[in-house]
Biopython code that builds the backbone (N, CA, C, O; Angstrom):
import numpy as np
from Bio.PDB.StructureBuilder import StructureBuilder

atoms = [
    (1, "MET", "N", (-27.735, 34.292, -17.991)),
    (1, "MET", "CA", (-28.892, 34.981, -17.899)),
    (1, "MET", "C", (-29.640, 35.964, -17.073)),
    (1, "MET", "O", (-29.020, 36.761, -16.369)),
    (2, "ARG", "N", (-30.957, 35.952, -17.118)),
    (2, "ARG", "CA", (-31.198, 37.401, -16.643)),
    (2, "ARG", "C", (-32.339, 36.733, -15.411)),
    (2, "ARG", "O", (-33.144, 35.810, -15.529)),
    (3, "VAL", "N", (-32.074, 37.477, -14.412)),
    (3, "VAL", "CA", (-32.899, 36.911, -12.987)),
    (3, "VAL", "C", (-33.582, 38.853, -12.444)),
    (3, "VAL", "O", (-32.854, 39.845, -12.452)),
    (4, "THR", "N", (-34.862, 38.850, -12.105)),
    (4, "THR", "CA", (-35.426, 39.896, -12.110)),
    (4, "THR", "C", (-35.275, 39.478, -10.241)),
    (4, "THR", "O", (-35.244, 38.319, -9.828)),
    (5, "MET", "N", (-35.211, 40.554, -9.463)),
    (5, "MET", "CA", (-35.676, 40.638, -8.070)),
    (5, "MET", "C", (-36.530, 41.861, -7.524)),
    (5, "MET", "O", (-36.163, 42.974, -7.147)),
    (6, "SER", "N", (-37.769, 41.297, -7.604)),
    (6, "SER", "CA", (-38.816, 42.543, -7.385)),
    (6, "SER", "C", (-39.128, 42.294, -5.708)),
    (6, "SER", "O", (-38.954, 41.372, -4.911)),
    (7, "PHE", "N", (-39.799, 43.930, -5.661)),
    (7, "PHE", "CA", (-39.727, 43.951, -4.102)),
    (7, "PHE", "C", (-41.225, 44.766, -4.123)),
    (7, "PHE", "O", (-41.752, 45.461, -4.992)),
    (8, "VAL", "N", (-41.696, 44.325, -2.653)),
    (8, "VAL", "CA", (-43.827, 45.035, -2.445)),
    (8, "VAL", "C", (-43.244, 45.580, -1.170)),
    (8, "VAL", "O", (-42.436, 45.277, -0.292)),
    (9, "GLY", "N", (-44.258, 46.763, -1.603)),
    (9, "GLY", "CA", (-44.841, 47.794, -0.587)),
    (9, "GLY", "C", (-43.822, 48.455, 0.088)),
    (9, "GLY", "O", (-43.346, 49.192, -0.775)),
    (10, "LEU", "N", (-43.040, 48.674, 1.395)),
    (10, "LEU", "CA", (-42.363, 49.486, 2.018)),
    (10, "LEU", "C", (-40.788, 48.761, 1.425)),
    (10, "LEU", "O", (-39.862, 49.572, 1.397)),
    (11, "LEU", "N", (-40.523, 47.619, 1.061)),
    (11, "LEU", "CA", (-39.403, 47.154, 0.345)),
    (11, "LEU", "C", (-38.890, 48.296, -0.965)),
    (11, "LEU", "O", (-37.892, 48.983, -1.183)),
    (12, "ARG", "N", (-40.234, 48.024, -1.662)),
    (12, "ARG", "CA", (-39.989, 48.804, -2.951)),
    (12, "ARG", "C", (-39.989, 50.378, -2.737)),
    (12, "ARG", "O", (-39.740, 51.143, -3.668)),
    (13, "GLU", "N", (-40.292, 50.824, -1.417)),
    (13, "GLU", "CA", (-39.833, 52.799, -1.319)),
    (13, "GLU", "C", (-38.504, 52.601, -0.929)),
    (13, "GLU", "O", (-37.612, 53.164, -1.565)),
    (14, "ARG", "N", (-38.199, 51.757, 0.192)),
    (14, "ARG", "CA", (-36.738, 52.056, 0.435)),
    (14, "ARG", "C", (-35.958, 51.832, -0.378)),
    (14, "ARG", "O", (-34.961, 52.538, -0.227)),
    (15, "ILE", "N", (-35.879, 50.874, -1.584)),
    (15, "ILE", "CA", (-35.157, 50.512, -2.985)),
    (15, "ILE", "C", (-35.259, 51.717, -4.043)),
    (15, "ILE", "O", (-34.367, 52.169, -4.760)),
    (16, "GLY", "N", (-36.641, 52.118, -3.931)),
    (16, "GLY", "CA", (-36.493, 53.105, -4.828)),
    (16, "GLY", "C", (-36.867, 52.636, -6.254)),
    (16, "GLY", "O", (-36.865, 53.351, -7.257)),
    (17, "GLU", "N", (-37.128, 51.576, -6.203)),
    (17, "GLU", "CA", (-37.320, 50.758, -8.051)),
    (17, "GLU", "C", (-38.715, 49.512, -7.364)),
    (17, "GLU", "O", (-38.998, 49.125, -6.230)),
    (18, "ARG", "N", (-39.215, 49.263, -8.593)),
    (18, "ARG", "CA", (-40.041, 48.155, -8.177)),
    (18, "ARG", "C", (-39.164, 46.648, -8.275)),
    (18, "ARG", "O", (-39.314, 45.695, -7.510)),
    (19, "SER", "N", (-38.169, 46.736, -9.495)),
    (19, "SER", "CA", (-37.316, 45.180, -9.448)),
    (19, "SER", "C", (-36.129, 45.950, -9.761)),
    (19, "SER", "O", (-36.070, 47.129, -10.111)),
    (20, "LEU", "N", (-35.324, 45.233, -9.611)),
    (20, "LEU", "CA", (-33.689, 45.258, -9.851)),
    (20, "LEU", "C", (-33.693, 43.936, -11.277)),
    (20, "LEU", "O", (-34.173, 42.851, -10.947)),
    (21, "VAL", "N", (-33.170, 44.067, -12.781)),
    (21, "VAL", "CA", (-33.335, 42.732, -13.496)),
    (21, "VAL", "C", (-31.279, 42.650, -13.340)),
    (21, "VAL", "O", (-30.586, 43.656, -13.493)),
    (22, "VAL", "N", (-30.808, 41.515, -13.082)),
    (22, "VAL", "CA", (-29.765, 41.095, -12.887)),
    (22, "VAL", "C", (-29.331, 39.905, -13.500)),
    (22, "VAL", "O", (-29.826, 38.788, -13.352)),
    (23, "GLU", "N", (-28.141, 40.299, -14.366)),
    (23, "GLU", "CA", (-27.287, 39.409, -15.567)),
    (23, "GLU", "C", (-26.588, 38.637, -14.786)),
    (23, "GLU", "O", (-25.646, 39.207, -14.236)),
    (24, "LEU", "N", (-26.779, 37.169, -14.474)),
    (24, "LEU", "CA", (-26.055, 36.386, -13.929)),
    (24, "LEU", "C", (-25.677, 34.834, -14.728)),
    (24, "LEU", "O", (-26.361, 34.136, -15.477)),
    (25, "PRO", "N", (-24.370, 34.680, -14.228)),
    (25, "PRO", "CA", (-23.726, 33.629, -15.617)),
    (25, "PRO", "C", (-24.536, 32.286, -15.431)),
    (25, "PRO", "O", (-24.920, 32.040, -14.288)),
    (26, "ASP", "N", (-24.749, 31.653, -16.147)),
    (26, "ASP", "CA", (-25.672, 30.315, -16.266)),
    (26, "ASP", "C", (-24.934, 29.636, -15.205)),
    (26, "ASP", "O", (-23.742, 29.532, -14.915)),
    (27, "GLU", "N", (-25.894, 29.261, -14.784)),
    (27, "GLU", "CA", (-25.793, 28.035, -13.431)),
    (27, "GLU", "C", (-25.932, 28.733, -11.729)),
    (27, "GLU", "O", (-26.006, 28.271, -10.590)),
    (28, "ALA", "N", (-25.917, 29.843, -12.249)),
    (28, "ALA", "CA", (-25.765, 30.635, -10.557)),
    (28, "ALA", "C", (-26.726, 30.882, -9.796)),
    (28, "ALA", "O", (-27.868, 31.267, -10.048)),
    (29, "THR", "N", (-26.101, 30.591, -8.631)),
    (29, "THR", "CA", (-27.513, 30.582, -7.330)),
    (29, "THR", "C", (-27.661, 31.306, -6.556)),
    (29, "THR", "O", (-26.645, 31.856, -6.131)),
    (30, "TYR", "N", (-28.722, 31.611, -6.087)),
    (30, "TYR", "CA", (-29.334, 32.613, -4.811)),
    (30, "TYR", "C", (-28.279, 33.156, -4.347)),
    (30, "TYR", "O", (-28.480, 34.367, -4.244)),
    (31, "ARG", "N", (-27.243, 32.865, -4.011)),
    (31, "ARG", "CA", (-25.968, 33.187, -3.393)),
    (31, "ARG", "C", (-25.271, 34.290, -4.444)),
    (31, "ARG", "O", (-24.692, 35.348, -4.197)),
    (32, "ASP", "N", (-25.529, 33.687, -5.591)),
    (32, "ASP", "CA", (-24.593, 34.741, -6.700)),
    (32, "ASP", "C", (-25.727, 36.081, -6.935)),
    (32, "ASP", "O", (-25.399, 37.196, -7.340)),
    (33, "LEU", "N", (-26.730, 35.770, -6.672)),
    (33, "LEU", "CA", (-27.651, 36.949, -7.109)),
    (33, "LEU", "C", (-28.002, 37.859, -5.475)),
    (33, "LEU", "O", (-28.168, 39.077, -5.410)),
    (34, "LEU", "N", (-28.048, 36.932, -4.320)),
    (34, "LEU", "CA", (-27.217, 38.323, -3.196)),
    (34, "LEU", "C", (-25.941, 38.780, -3.188)),
    (34, "LEU", "O", (-25.701, 39.864, -2.658)),
    (35, "ASN", "N", (-24.967, 38.046, -3.755)),
    (35, "ASN", "CA", (-23.672, 39.382, -4.065)),
    (35, "ASN", "C", (-23.530, 40.226, -4.695)),
    (35, "ASN", "O", (-22.755, 41.160, -4.488)),
    (36, "VAL", "N", (-24.546, 40.018, -5.974)),
    (36, "VAL", "CA", (-24.469, 41.239, -6.813)),
    (36, "VAL", "C", (-25.352, 42.282, -6.656)),
    (36, "VAL", "O", (-25.080, 43.408, -7.072)),
    (37, "VAL", "N", (-27.059, 41.845, -5.728)),
    (37, "VAL", "CA", (-27.155, 43.000, -5.476)),
    (37, "VAL", "C", (-27.360, 43.604, -3.904)),
    (37, "VAL", "O", (-28.186, 44.415, -3.486)),
    (38, "GLY", "N", (-26.404, 42.967, -3.287)),
    (38, "GLY", "CA", (-26.321, 43.331, -1.926)),
    (38, "GLY", "C", (-25.826, 44.933, -2.014)),
    (38, "GLY", "O", (-26.552, 45.780, -1.492)),
    (39, "PRO", "N", (-24.711, 45.298, -2.610)),
    (39, "PRO", "CA", (-23.967, 46.442, -2.793)),
    (39, "PRO", "C", (-25.234, 47.444, -2.891)),
    (39, "PRO", "O", (-25.316, 48.385, -2.101)),
    (40, "ARG", "N", (-26.014, 47.266, -3.675)),
    (40, "ARG", "CA", (-27.031, 48.064, -4.267)),
    (40, "ARG", "C", (-28.270, 48.377, -3.583)),
    (40, "ARG", "O", (-29.123, 49.117, -4.073)),
    (41, "MET", "N", (-28.404, 47.637, -2.093)),
    (41, "MET", "CA", (-29.645, 47.727, -1.115)),
    (41, "MET", "C", (-28.674, 47.511, -0.084)),
    (41, "MET", "O", (-29.338, 46.657, 0.503)),
    (42, "GLU", "N", (-27.465, 47.618, 0.718)),
    (42, "GLU", "CA", (-26.829, 47.756, 1.863)),
    (42, "GLU", "C", (-27.518, 48.859, 2.136)),
    (42, "GLU", "O", (-28.547, 48.674, 2.785)),
    (43, "GLU", "N", (-27.281, 49.868, 1.858)),
    (43, "GLU", "CA", (-27.465, 51.122, 2.233)),
    (43, "GLU", "C", (-28.850, 51.814, 2.187)),
    (43, "GLU", "O", (-28.932, 52.940, 2.677)),
    (44, "LYS", "N", (-30.065, 51.172, 1.580)),
    (44, "LYS", "CA", (-31.230, 51.557, 1.414)),
    (44, "LYS", "C", (-32.181, 50.860, 2.452)),
    (44, "LYS", "O", (-33.342, 51.219, 2.649)),
    (45, "LEU", "N", (-31.533, 49.794, 3.108)),
    (45, "LEU", "CA", (-32.610, 48.498, 3.543)),
    (45, "LEU", "C", (-32.079, 48.801, 5.328)),
    (45, "LEU", "O", (-30.886, 48.804, 5.632)),
    (46, "PRO", "N", (-33.162, 49.029, 6.317)),
    (46, "PRO", "CA", (-32.545, 48.618, 7.888)),
    (46, "PRO", "C", (-32.021, 47.231, 7.883)),
    (46, "PRO", "O", (-32.163, 46.337, 7.049)),
    (47, "ASP", "N", (-31.423, 47.261, 8.935)),
    (47, "ASP", "CA", (-30.589, 46.359, 9.391)),
    (47, "ASP", "C", (-31.804, 45.024, 9.575)),
    (47, "ASP", "O", (-31.725, 43.906, 9.066)),
    (48, "TRP", "N", (-32.575, 45.397, 10.197)),
    (48, "TRP", "CA", (-33.822, 44.559, 10.748)),
    (48, "TRP", "C", (-34.057, 43.568, 9.366)),
    (48, "TRP", "O", (-34.187, 42.348, 9.472)),
    (49, "VAL", "N", (-34.096, 44.422, 7.811)),
    (49, "VAL", "CA", (-34.499, 43.938, 6.584)),
    (49, "VAL", "C", (-33.403, 43.180, 5.909)),
    (49, "VAL", "O", (-33.657, 42.179, 5.239)),
    (50, "TRP", "N", (-31.986, 43.711, 6.097)),
    (50, "TRP", "CA", (-31.182, 43.266, 5.278)),
    (50, "TRP", "C", (-29.691, 43.504, 6.285)),
    (50, "TRP", "O", (-29.225, 44.526, 6.789)),
    (51, "ASP", "N", (-29.187, 41.952, 6.302)),
    (51, "ASP", "CA", (-28.023, 41.646, 7.353)),
    (51, "ASP", "C", (-26.625, 41.913, 6.194)),
    (51, "ASP", "O", (-26.298, 41.272, 5.196)),
    (52, "VAL", "N", (-26.054, 43.067, 6.799)),
    (52, "VAL", "CA", (-25.200, 43.613, 5.900)),
    (52, "VAL", "C", (-23.732, 42.645, 5.956)),
    (52, "VAL", "O", (-22.895, 42.518, 5.062)),
    (53, "SER", "N", (-23.749, 42.044, 7.286)),
    (53, "SER", "CA", (-22.533, 40.860, 7.191)),
    (53, "SER", "C", (-22.556, 39.537, 6.746)),
    (53, "SER", "O", (-21.584, 38.866, 6.401)),
    (54, "ARG", "N", (-23.820, 39.183, 6.779)),
    (54, "ARG", "CA", (-24.296, 38.072, 6.314)),
    (54, "ARG", "C", (-24.459, 38.190, 4.446)),
    (54, "ARG", "O", (-24.372, 37.273, 3.630)),
    (55, "ARG", "N", (-24.725, 39.691, 4.201)),
    (55, "ARG", "CA", (-25.092, 39.531, 2.997)),
    (55, "ARG", "C", (-26.415, 39.066, 2.628)),
    (55, "ARG", "O", (-26.490, 38.453, 1.564)),
    (56, "SER", "N", (-27.347, 39.221, 3.225)),
    (56, "SER", "CA", (-28.638, 38.441, 3.337)),
    (56, "SER", "C", (-29.962, 38.694, 3.786)),
    (56, "SER", "O", (-30.042, 39.142, 4.930)),
    (57, "PHE", "N", (-31.004, 38.519, 3.172)),
    (57, "PHE", "CA", (-32.244, 39.065, 4.109)),
    (57, "PHE", "C", (-32.648, 38.512, 5.311)),
    (57, "PHE", "O", (-32.588, 37.285, 5.228)),
    (58, "SER", "N", (-33.079, 38.933, 6.519)),
    (58, "SER", "CA", (-33.333, 38.560, 7.857)),
    (58, "SER", "C", (-34.448, 37.447, 7.621)),
    (58, "SER", "O", (-34.936, 37.051, 6.562)),
    (59, "ARG", "N", (-34.694, 37.075, 8.907)),
    (59, "ARG", "CA", (-35.944, 36.116, 8.404)),
    (59, "ARG", "C", (-37.442, 36.978, 8.554)),
    (59, "ARG", "O", (-38.595, 36.620, 8.314)),
    (60, "ARG", "N", (-36.995, 38.001, 8.957)),
    (60, "ARG", "CA", (-38.452, 38.897, 8.624)),
    (60, "ARG", "C", (-38.864, 38.843, 7.325)),
    (60, "ARG", "O", (-40.062, 38.903, 7.045)),
    (61, "VAL", "N", (-37.961, 38.731, 6.453)),
    (61, "VAL", "CA", (-38.548, 39.195, 5.624)),
    (61, "VAL", "C", (-38.854, 37.694, 4.304)),
    (61, "VAL", "O", (-38.081, 36.746, 4.165)),
    (62, "THR", "N", (-39.852, 37.854, 3.703)),
    (62, "THR", "CA", (-39.641, 36.274, 2.665)),
    (62, "THR", "C", (-39.700, 36.665, 1.160)),
    (62, "THR", "O", (-40.318, 37.465, 0.459)),
    (63, "VAL", "N", (-38.646, 35.598, 0.997)),
    (63, "VAL", "CA", (-38.191, 35.971, -0.373)),
    (63, "VAL", "C", (-39.071, 34.381, -1.382)),
    (63, "VAL", "O", (-39.153, 33.309, -0.782)),
    (64, "SER", "N", (-39.282, 34.427, -1.946)),
    (64, "SER", "CA", (-40.051, 33.648, -2.813)),
    (64, "SER", "C", (-39.462, 33.425, -4.383)),
    (64, "SER", "O", (-39.358, 34.540, -4.895)),
    (65, "ARG", "N", (-39.125, 32.577, -5.131)),
    (65, "ARG", "CA", (-38.804, 31.971, -6.131)),
    (65, "ARG", "C", (-40.070, 32.048, -7.335)),
    (65, "ARG", "O", (-40.602, 30.963, -7.569)),
    (66, "ASN", "N", (-40.500, 33.051, -7.983)),
    (66, "ASN", "CA", (-41.483, 32.254, -9.290)),
    (66, "ASN", "C", (-42.622, 32.443, -8.615)),
    (66, "ASN", "O", (-43.553, 32.401, -9.419)),
    (67, "LEU", "N", (-43.070, 32.668, -7.306)),
    (67, "LEU", "CA", (-44.846, 32.781, -6.308)),
    (67, "LEU", "C", (-44.476, 31.488, -5.976)),
    (67, "LEU", "O", (-45.498, 31.010, -5.484)),
    (68, "GLU", "N", (-43.470, 30.513, -5.956)),
    (68, "GLU", "CA", (-43.953, 29.487, -5.366)),
    (68, "GLU", "C", (-43.293, 29.077, -3.782)),
    (68, "GLU", "O", (-44.077, 28.916, -2.847)),
    (69, "THR", "N", (-41.690, 28.916, -3.563)),
    (69, "THR", "CA", (-41.859, 28.639, -2.571)),
    (69, "THR", "C", (-40.937, 29.813, -1.566)),
    (69, "THR", "O", (-40.478, 30.911, -1.883)),
    (70, "ASP", "N", (-40.902, 29.172, -0.431)),
    (70, "ASP", "CA", (-39.757, 30.268, 0.320)),
    (70, "ASP", "C", (-38.141, 30.240, -0.207)),
    (70, "ASP", "O", (-37.590, 29.166, -0.445)),
    (71, "LEU", "N", (-37.764, 30.946, -0.291)),
    (71, "LEU", "CA", (-36.223, 31.286, -1.155)),
    (71, "LEU", "C", (-35.355, 31.081, -0.156)),
    (71, "LEU", "O", (-34.979, 32.232, 0.067)),
    (72, "ARG", "N", (-34.815, 30.425, 0.555)),
    (72, "ARG", "CA", (-33.832, 30.253, 1.811)),
    (72, "ARG", "C", (-32.515, 29.562, 1.649)),
    (72, "ARG", "O", (-31.533, 29.984, 2.259)),
    (73, "GLU", "N", (-32.445, 28.572, 0.895)),
    (73, "GLU", "CA", (-31.368, 28.007, 0.665)),
    (73, "GLU", "C", (-30.373, 28.240, -0.274)),
    (73, "GLU", "O", (-30.506, 27.717, -1.380)),
    (74, "GLU", "N", (-29.308, 28.992, -0.020)),
    (74, "GLU", "CA", (-28.772, 29.778, -0.726)),
    (74, "GLU", "C", (-27.336, 29.233, -1.728)),
    (74, "GLU", "O", (-26.338, 29.890, -2.027)),
    (75, "THR", "N", (-27.798, 27.348, -2.197)),
    (75, "THR", "CA", (-27.237, 27.119, -2.573)),
    (75, "THR", "C", (-28.226, 26.805, -4.168)),
    (75, "THR", "O", (-27.736, 26.289, -5.173)),
    (76, "THR", "N", (-29.651, 27.262, -4.033)),
    (76, "THR", "CA", (-30.646, 27.219, -4.970)),
    (76, "THR", "C", (-29.947, 27.516, -6.021)),
    (76, "THR", "O", (-29.038, 28.342, -5.931)),
    (77, "CYS", "N", (-30.332, 26.715, -7.545)),
    (77, "CYS", "CA", (-29.702, 27.171, -8.919)),
    (77, "CYS", "C", (-30.829, 28.178, -9.297)),
    (77, "CYS", "O", (-31.926, 28.225, -8.741)),
    (78, "LEU", "N", (-30.460, 28.888, -10.203)),
    (78, "LEU", "CA", (-31.728, 29.856, -10.363)),
    (78, "LEU", "C", (-31.618, 29.450, -11.992)),
    (78, "LEU", "O", (-30.675, 28.758, -12.376)),
    (79, "ALA", "N", (-32.483, 29.854, -12.772)),
    (79, "ALA", "CA", (-32.844, 29.963, -14.179)),
    (79, "ALA", "C", (-33.200, 30.803, -15.179)),
    (79, "ALA", "O", (-34.409, 31.004, -15.070)),
    (80, "ASN", "N", (-32.845, 31.266, -15.901)),
    (80, "ASN", "CA", (-32.888, 32.205, -16.913)),
    (80, "ASN", "C", (-34.304, 32.455, -16.765)),
    (80, "ASN", "O", (-35.005, 31.447, -16.850)),
    (81, "GLY", "N", (-35.136, 33.999, -16.483)),
    (81, "GLY", "CA", (-36.253, 34.190, -16.480)),
    (81, "GLY", "C", (-36.846, 34.341, -15.241)),
    (81, "GLY", "O", (-37.826, 35.070, -15.093)),
    (82, "ASP", "N", (-36.108, 33.429, -13.919)),
    (82, "ASP", "CA", (-36.906, 34.073, -12.771)),
    (82, "ASP", "C", (-36.815, 34.833, -12.104)),
    (82, "ASP", "O", (-35.874, 35.623, -12.036)),
    (83, "GLU", "N", (-37.812, 34.795, -11.403)),
    (83, "GLU", "CA", (-38.336, 36.451, -10.572)),
    (83, "GLU", "C", (-38.373, 35.971, -9.157)),
    (83, "GLU", "O", (-38.965, 34.984, -8.719)),
    (84, "VAL", "N", (-37.649, 36.828, -8.531)),
    (84, "VAL", "CA", (-37.286, 36.341, -7.067)),
    (84, "VAL", "C", (-38.127, 37.573, -6.246)),
    (84, "VAL", "O", (-37.735, 38.726, -6.422)),
    (85, "LEU", "N", (-38.898, 37.406, -5.647)),
    (85, "LEU", "CA", (-40.067, 38.622, -5.208)),
    (85, "LEU", "C", (-39.546, 38.714, -3.648)),
    (85, "LEU", "O", (-39.323, 37.712, -2.968)),
    (86, "VAL", "N", (-39.409, 39.878, -3.250)),
    (86, "VAL", "CA", (-39.004, 40.030, -1.597)),
    (86, "VAL", "C", (-39.965, 40.687, -1.222)),
    (86, "VAL", "O", (-40.389, 41.585, -1.950)),
    (87, "PHE", "N", (-40.589, 40.400, 0.069)),
    (87, "PHE", "CA", (-41.644, 41.255, 0.933)),
    (87, "PHE", "C", (-41.526, 40.502, 2.150)),
    (87, "PHE", "O", (-41.030, 39.450, 2.554)),
    (88, "LEU", "N", (-42.485, 41.915, 2.748)),
    (88, "LEU", "CA", (-42.303, 41.714, 4.478)),
    (88, "LEU", "C", (-43.728, 40.777, 5.255)),
    (88, "LEU", "O", (-44.930, 40.955, 5.053)),
    (89, "LEU", "N", (-43.162, 39.932, 6.026)),
    (89, "LEU", "CA", (-44.883, 39.066, 6.479)),
    (89, "LEU", "C", (-45.124, 40.259, 7.372)),
    (89, "LEU", "O", (-44.346, 41.067, 7.878)),
    (90, "LYS", "N", (-46.825, 40.087, 7.427)),
    (90, "LYS", "CA", (-47.082, 40.705, 8.189)),
    (90, "LYS", "C", (-48.210, 39.900, 9.399)),
    (90, "LYS", "O", (-48.833, 38.880, 9.105)),
    (91, "ALA", "N", (-48.285, 40.422, 10.442)),
    (91, "ALA", "CA", (-48.798, 40.078, 11.616)),
    (91, "ALA", "C", (-50.004, 40.605, 11.884)),
    (91, "ALA", "O", (-50.417, 41.760, 11.783)),
    (92, "GLY", "N", (-50.707, 39.237, 12.373)),
    (92, "GLY", "CA", (-52.552, 39.691, 12.503)),
    (92, "GLY", "C", (-53.065, 39.968, 13.735)),
    (92, "GLY", "O", (-52.113, 40.214, 14.476)),
    (93, "GLY", "N", (-54.101, 40.050, 14.319)),
    (93, "GLY", "CA", (-54.378, 39.592, 15.625)),
    (93, "GLY", "C", (-55.669, 40.054, 15.698)),
    (93, "GLY", "O", (-56.334, 39.869, 16.717)),
]
sb = StructureBuilder()
sb.init_structure("model")
sb.init_model(0)
sb.init_chain("A")
sb.init_seg("    ")
for serial, (resi, resn, name, xyz) in enumerate(atoms, 1):
    if name == "N":
        sb.init_residue(resn, " ", resi, " ")
    sb.init_atom(name, np.array(xyz, "f"), 0.0, 1.0, " ", f" {name:<3s}", serial, name[0])
structure = sb.get_structure()
């Protein structure tokens, strides 16, 4: 199956691409996606965005699936055509 991981703002600038299209096996999970994209991102993102040891995004980053909900549960199954959107939270005041 094909899943697209898209980036917004500063993250897009750091990654150098608007999105990464990833081929995954059927029934792949969010963890499977992170395992594939991690090596492509870990040198480009600061440690406050990407935790190399956990191979996961930090809590300062919002990750959503198809613009619906915050995607944090690594066992969440993905589906062909899903878009995983990654962006930084902004604080206001």
